FIKOLZA-1660 file (N, C-alpha, C; in steps of 0.1 Angstrom, whole numbers, plus 5000, padded with zeros to 4 digits):
% residues 85
   i   px   py   pz ch aa at
   1 4869 5189 4995  A  M  N
   1 4862 5177 4998  A  M CA
   1 4868 5165 4991  A  M  C
   2 4873 5167 4978  A  F  N
   2 4879 5156 4971  A  F CA
   2 4891 5150 4979  A  F  C
   3 4900 5159 4984  A  F  N
   3 4912 5154 4991  A  F CA
   3 4908 5147 5004  A  F  C
   4 4897 5151 5010  A  E  N
   4 4893 5144 5022  A  E CA
   4 4888 5130 5019  A  E  C
   5 4881 5129 5008  A  I  N
   5 4876 5115 5004  A  I CA
   5 4888 5106 5000  A  I  C
   6 4898 5112 4993  A  I  N
   6 4910 5104 4990  A  I CA
   6 4917 5100 5003  A  I  C
   7 4918 5108 5013  A  G  N
   7 4924 5105 5025  A  G CA
   7 4917 5094 5033  A  G  C
   8 4903 5095 5033  A  W  N
   8 4895 5085 5039  A  W CA
   8 4897 5071 5032  A  W  C
   9 4897 5071 5019  A  I  N
   9 4899 5059 5012  A  I CA
   9 4912 5053 5015  A  I  C
  10 4923 5061 5016  A  G  N
  10 4936 5056 5019  A  G CA
  10 4936 5050 5033  A  G  C
  11 4929 5057 5043  A  M  N
  11 4929 5051 5056  A  M CA
  11 4921 5038 5057  A  M  C
  12 4910 5037 5050  A  I  N
  12 4902 5025 5049  A  I CA
  12 4910 5013 5043  A  I  C
  13 4918 5016 5032  A  L  N
  13 4926 5006 5026  A  L CA
  13 4937 5001 5035  A  L  C
  14 4943 5011 5042  A  S  N
  14 4954 5007 5052  A  S CA
  14 4948 4999 5063  A  S  C
  15 4937 5002 5068  A  F  N
  15 4931 4994 5079  A  F CA
  15 4926 4981 5074  A  F  C
  16 4921 4980 5062  A  L  N
  16 4917 4967 5056  A  L CA
  16 4929 4958 5055  A  L  C
  17 4940 4963 5050  A  A  N
  17 4953 4955 5049  A  A CA
  17 4957 4950 5063  A  A  C
  18 4956 4959 5073  A  F  N
  18 4960 4955 5086  A  F CA
  18 4951 4944 5092  A  F  C
  19 4938 4945 5089  A  L  N
  19 4928 4935 5094  A  L CA
  19 4931 4921 5087  A  L  C
  20 4933 4922 5074  A  L  N
  20 4935 4909 5066  A  L CA
  20 4948 4902 5071  A  L  C
  21 4958 4910 5074  A  I  N
  21 4970 4903 5079  A  I CA
  21 4968 4898 5093  A  I  C
  22 4962 4906 5102  A  T  N
  22 4960 4902 5116  A  T CA
  22 4952 4889 5117  A  T  C
  23 4942 4888 5109  A  F  N
  23 4934 4876 5110  A  F CA
  23 4938 4865 5100  A  F  C
  24 4950 4867 5095  A  K  N
  24 4956 4857 5086  A  K CA
  24 4948 4852 5074  A  K  C
  25 4941 4862 5069  A  V  N
  25 4933 4860 5056  A  V CA
  25 4943 4860 5044  A  V  C
  26 4953 4869 5045  A  I  N
  26 4963 4870 5035  A  I CA
  26 4977 4870 5042  A  I  C
  27 4987 4869 5033  A  T  N
  27 5001 4869 5039  A  T CA
  27 5008 4882 5035  A  T  C
  28 5018 4886 5042  A  P  N
  28 5025 4898 5038  A  P CA
  28 5032 4897 5024  A  P  C
  29 5034 4886 5019  A  V  N
  29 5040 4884 5006  A  V CA
  29 5029 4882 4995  A  V  C
  30 5017 4887 4997  A  S  N
  30 5007 4886 4987  A  S CA
  30 5006 4899 4979  A  S  C
  31 5003 4898 4966  A  L  N
  31 5001 4910 4958  A  L CA
  31 4989 4918 4963  A  L  C
  32 4979 4912 4969  A  L  N
  32 4968 4920 4974  A  L CA
  32 4972 4928 4986  A  L  C
  33 4980 4923 4995  A  Y  N
  33 4984 4931 5007  A  Y CA
  33 4993 4942 5002  A  Y  C
  34 5002 4940 4994  A  Q  N
  34 5011 4950 4989  A  Q CA
  34 5003 4961 4981  A  Q  C
  35 4994 4956 4973  A  G  N
  35 4986 4965 4965  A  G CA
  35 4977 4974 4974  A  G  C
  36 4971 4969 4984  A  L  N
  36 4964 4977 4994  A  L CA
  36 4973 4987 5000  A  L  C
  37 4985 4984 5004  A  N  N
  37 4994 4993 5010  A  N CA
  37 4998 5004 5000  A  N  C
  38 5000 5000 4987  A  I  N
  38 5004 5010 4977  A  I CA
  38 4993 5021 4975  A  I  C
  39 4981 5016 4973  A  F  N
  39 4970 5026 4971  A  F CA
  39 4966 5033 4984  A  F  C
  40 4968 5027 4995  A  A  N
  40 4966 5034 5008  A  A CA
  40 4976 5045 5010  A  A  C
  41 4988 5042 5007  A  G  N
  41 4999 5052 5008  A  G CA
  41 4997 5063 4999  A  G  C
  42 4994 5060 4987  A  I  N
  42 4991 5071 4977  A  I CA
  42 4980 5080 4981  A  I  C
  43 4969 5074 4986  A  G  N
  43 4958 5082 4991  A  G CA
  43 4962 5091 5002  A  G  C
  44 4969 5085 5012  A  L  N
  44 4973 5093 5023  A  L CA
  44 4983 5104 5020  A  L  C
  45 4992 5101 5010  A  M  N
  45 5002 5111 5005  A  M CA
  45 4995 5123 4999  A  M  C
  46 4985 5120 4991  A  I  N
  46 4977 5131 4985  A  I CA
  46 4970 5140 4995  A  I  C
  47 4964 5133 5005  A  N  N
  47 4957 5141 5016  A  N CA
  47 4967 5148 5024  A  N  C
  48 4978 5142 5028  A  N  N
  48 4988 5149 5036  A  N CA
  48 4994 5161 5029  A  N  C
  49 4997 5159 5016  A  A  N
  49 5003 5170 5008  A  A CA
  49 4993 5182 5008  A  A  C
  50 4980 5179 5006  A  Y  N
  50 4970 5189 5005  A  Y CA
  50 4970 5197 5018  A  Y  C
  51 4971 5191 5029  A  H  N
  51 4971 5197 5042  A  H CA
  51 4985 5202 5047  A  H  C
  52 4995 5200 5039  A  F  N
  52 5009 5204 5042  A  F CA
  52 5013 5197 5055  A  F  C
  53 5009 5184 5056  A  A  N
  53 5013 5176 5068  A  A CA
  53 5025 5167 5063  A  A  C
  54 5036 5173 5063  A  W  N
  54 5048 5167 5058  A  W CA
  54 5053 5155 5065  A  W  C
  55 5052 5154 5078  A  P  N
  55 5056 5142 5085  A  P CA
  55 5048 5130 5080  A  P  C
  56 5035 5132 5080  A  G  N
  56 5026 5121 5075  A  G CA
  56 5028 5118 5061  A  G  C
  57 5031 5128 5052  A  F  N
  57 5034 5126 5038  A  F CA
  57 5046 5118 5037  A  F  C
  58 5057 5121 5045  A  S  N
  58 5069 5113 5044  A  S CA
  58 5067 5099 5048  A  S  C
  59 5060 5096 5059  A  L  N
  59 5058 5083 5063  A  L CA
  59 5050 5075 5052  A  L  C
  60 5040 5081 5046  A  S  N
  60 5032 5075 5036  A  S CA
  60 5040 5072 5023  A  S  C
  61 5049 5082 5020  A  A  N
  61 5058 5080 5008  A  A CA
  61 5067 5068 5010  A  A  C
  62 5073 5067 5022  A  I  N
  62 5082 5056 5025  A  I CA
  62 5074 5043 5025  A  I  C
  63 5063 5043 5031  A  W  N
  63 5054 5031 5031  A  W CA
  63 5051 5026 5017  A  W  C
  64 5048 5036 5008  A  T  N
  64 5044 5033 4994  A  T CA
  64 5056 5027 4987  A  T  C
  65 5068 5033 4989  A  I  N
  65 5080 5029 4982  A  I CA
  65 5083 5014 4986  A  I  C
  66 5082 5011 4999  A  V  N
  66 5085 4998 5004  A  V CA
  66 5075 4988 4998  A  V  C
  67 5062 4992 4998  A  A  N
  67 5052 4983 4992  A  A CA
  67 5054 4981 4977  A  A  C
  68 5058 4991 4970  A  L  N
  68 5061 4990 4956  A  L CA
  68 5072 4980 4953  A  L  C
  69 5083 4982 4961  A  F  N
  69 5094 4973 4960  A  F CA
  69 5091 4959 4962  A  F  C
  70 5083 4956 4973  A  V  N
  70 5079 4942 4976  A  V CA
  70 5070 4937 4965  A  V  C
  71 5060 4945 4960  A  F  N
  71 5051 4941 4950  A  F CA
  71 5059 4937 4937  A  F  C
  72 5068 4945 4933  A  L  N
  72 5077 4941 4922  A  L CA
  72 5085 4929 4924  A  L  C
  73 5090 4927 4936  A  K  N
  73 5098 4915 4939  A  K CA
  73 5089 4903 4938  A  K  C
  74 5077 4904 4943  A  I  N
  74 5068 4892 4942  A  I CA
  74 5065 4889 4928  A  I  C
  75 5062 4899 4919  A  L  N
  75 5059 4897 4905  A  L CA
  75 5071 4891 4898  A  L  C
  76 5083 4895 4901  A  I  N
  76 5095 4890 4895  A  I CA
  76 5097 4875 4899  A  I  C
  77 5094 4872 4912  A  S  N
  77 5096 4859 4917  A  S CA
  77 5085 4850 4910  A  S  C
  78 5073 4854 4908  A  K  N
  78 5063 4846 4902  A  K CA
  78 5066 4844 4887  A  K  C
  79 5072 4854 4881  A  N  N
  79 5075 4852 4866  A  N CA
  79 5087 4842 4865  A  N  C
  80 5096 4842 4874  A  K  N
  80 5107 4833 4873  A  K CA
  80 5102 4819 4875  A  K  C
  81 5092 4817 4884  A  K  N
  81 5087 4804 4886  A  K CA
  81 5079 4799 4874  A  K  C
  82 5072 4808 4867  A  N  N
  82 5064 4805 4855  A  N CA
  82 5073 4801 4844  A  N  C
  83 5084 4808 4843  A  I  N
  83 5094 4806 4832  A  I CA
  83 5101 4792 4834  A  I  C
  84 5103 4788 4846  A  G  N
  84 5109 4776 4849  A  G CA
  84 5101 4763 4847  A  G  C
  85 5088 4765 4844  A  K  N
  85 5079 4754 4843  A  K CA
  85 5079 4748 4829  A  K  C
% end
């Protein structure tokens, strides 16, 4: 049951990120959007691993890595701007 709940939370976070982008509430270069994708990907990875669904796990892992990379890139960019002030 625990792994099912984690999977559903991951799916809801992924869908929420999609809705927020689609309706232009946030931008793709926002920490919120990338954070939603990171936690969605982790939740889906956990669920997929539990069910031995390796194609889904692989997609979620790649999705999470990309979101982490962009999240860190945004943070570094914001820190550089703050240092320059």
